[in-house]
N, C-alpha and C positions, 0 to 999 in steps of 0.2 A: 314460690322463692326462687331467689339464683342468688348466689353464695360463690365468691370469687376468693380462692386461695391459691399459691404457689409453692413449688417443691424444685429438688435435686431432680433431675433426668434419672430413668432408671433404666433397665438394659430393653424391660416392652416396648419403650418409647422409641430406640433403635431398629429394633424388629421390626416395627409397624411400618417405618419408615422404606423399608428393604425386603420387607414381606416378599411385593411380587416382582423385585426389582434384579434377582438374581445377584453376581457379583462381574466386579469390572471384566477380571478375565474371560469371566465366562461368556458376556454379554459381546464381548468382542470376537471373541471366536466364535461362537454359536449364534449370532446375531447379527450384530454387522459384516462380518467378511463372508457368510454366504448371500447375505442382500447387496453385497456390492457386484459377487459374481454373476449376481443373475443380472442386476441392471447393467452389468459389463456385456453380458452376452447378448442383452436386449438390444442394447445400441450401437454394438456393432453389426447386429443383424440387419437395424434400420439406419446406420451410417458408410456400412463398410470400410469405418476407420478404426485403427487401433487405438492412435492418437485420443480421438474425442470419448471414444470407449473408455477409453480408460481415465482420462480427465473427469468425465460424469461421474465412473464409481468411485475414483479419488476421492473428489470430495463429499459422495453421501457417506465413505467412511471416516474422514475427517472429522465432517458435522457430528455423526454418530458419534467416536470417540471422545472429542467436545464436551459431545453433553455430559456421556458417561463420569470422564474426567472431573468433569462440575459437580455432577452429583455426589458420587463418591466423595470428594475434596471434603463435602455440604458434610458427610456424615462423620468424618473423622472430625470436623470442627465441632459436631455436635457430641463427640465421642468425650472431647475436654472439659462439657459442662455438665458432667456428673458430680462434679465439686459444685458447682453454681447451686444455692438452695434457691434459685427464682427463676432456675431455668426454664422451668414447665409452669404454663398457667392452664389450673382446674378449675373450672366452671362448672359448679352445681348445681341442678334445675330439677324443682315441683312445677310442673306444667298442670295445670285446669284444664289448657284449650291447646288444638295444636291444628294448625292452618297448612294447607298443600295449597301455595300461590303459584300463579305465572309468571316462569324465570325469562327472562330474557334471553331468547335462542335456544342457544344448546346448552347454556351454563348450566340448567337445571340438573338436580331438581331444587327448588327452594323452599326451605318448611319456618312457618314461624310459630314459635311457643310462647305462651302467653303466661307470665306469673302473676300473682294476686295480690302483689305491689305494682301493678301499673308498668311496670317492665316486658320488653318482650326479648327473644335471642331470635336473629335470622341467621340460617343455614342454611346457605348457597356450594352447586359445584357437585360433580361427578362424584368426589370423594365419599358423598352421603351414601351412594352405592352400595361400596364397600364394607360398609358399618353391619355387624351381626346382630339380629333382635331389636331392630330401630325401622320409623323411628319409637320412641315410647315418651310418656309423660315423665319420668325420672330416671336422668343421665347425669355421667359425669366427662365433661369432654376436656379435653388435654389438648393444648396447640404451646408451643413454643414462644417465651414471653417477647423475643427479640422480634420475630418478624409475622407473628400471630399463627403461622402456617398451623393447621389443625395437625394433630399425632394418630388421634383416634378417640375413640364414643365408647362406653361402657355404660348400657343399658342395667337401670336397677328396677326397675316394670318392665310388665311384660309388653310386645310391642303389640300396634296399634294402630288404625286406619285414619291419619288425619284428616281433617273437614275439608270438602275441597271449597276453595275460594277463585272468587272472580279479581282477586286483589292482583295488578301488576308490581312488576319493578320496569322501571322504565330505562331506556338507551338512555339519558343522562342522567340517571343514578352512579355515584361513586360508592359504589361497595366491596368489601373484602368476603372472604369464604365465611364468617366469625363475627358478628355484629350485634351489640348489646344496645337498646336504646329502650326509649320511654312509646310505650304505645296501648292501646287498648283494643282489643277485636272491632268493634262498630266499628271504630273511628282509623283502622288501620293505613288504609289507604294515604290518608292527611297524613300521617305519624310518619308514614316513607317518604312522604314526596316532603314534607319538611326535613328530615333526618339527613336524607341521601342527594335528594336533586344540587345539582351542579348549577340550574340556571340564576 
């Protein structure tokens, strides 16, 4: 069974986004600034030019600052969505089989969960490694409704070892972190090719 519903955002959703990201001031003072200083010293040692070293370290600091500002601006925007009853999409799944399929390059892992109604849920990306008690055959996946960006997974069953599969994600596939599509275990490759190939 795969069931989809919607709900408003809750504090746990925002906490899941910022759990390993610190704060804006902390990131700039204790990560970006020290890295820029180290890069300045290394660049000066190599070039013996304060100007070149300064430009290189300033570019790194500026890029880091812009990235952090964008992230925390997005957090502020998400905080305003706590009033929206459809801000978060929740996919609840009870799977009868789970495949560990071959990801594309380093974009793994890639897991495919099959429901008894001929549907499958494909999850891909490094974010899966941060989930607790996962994979399991029963869980709730929360993601932002507008961007489909995953928030977190709440497992409701014991952790399992998925079946290893030779099915592959191909370079011409256009897929996101979370994809729901029609599929059966025995013909998964054909279903993936049909659903996601851009050729």
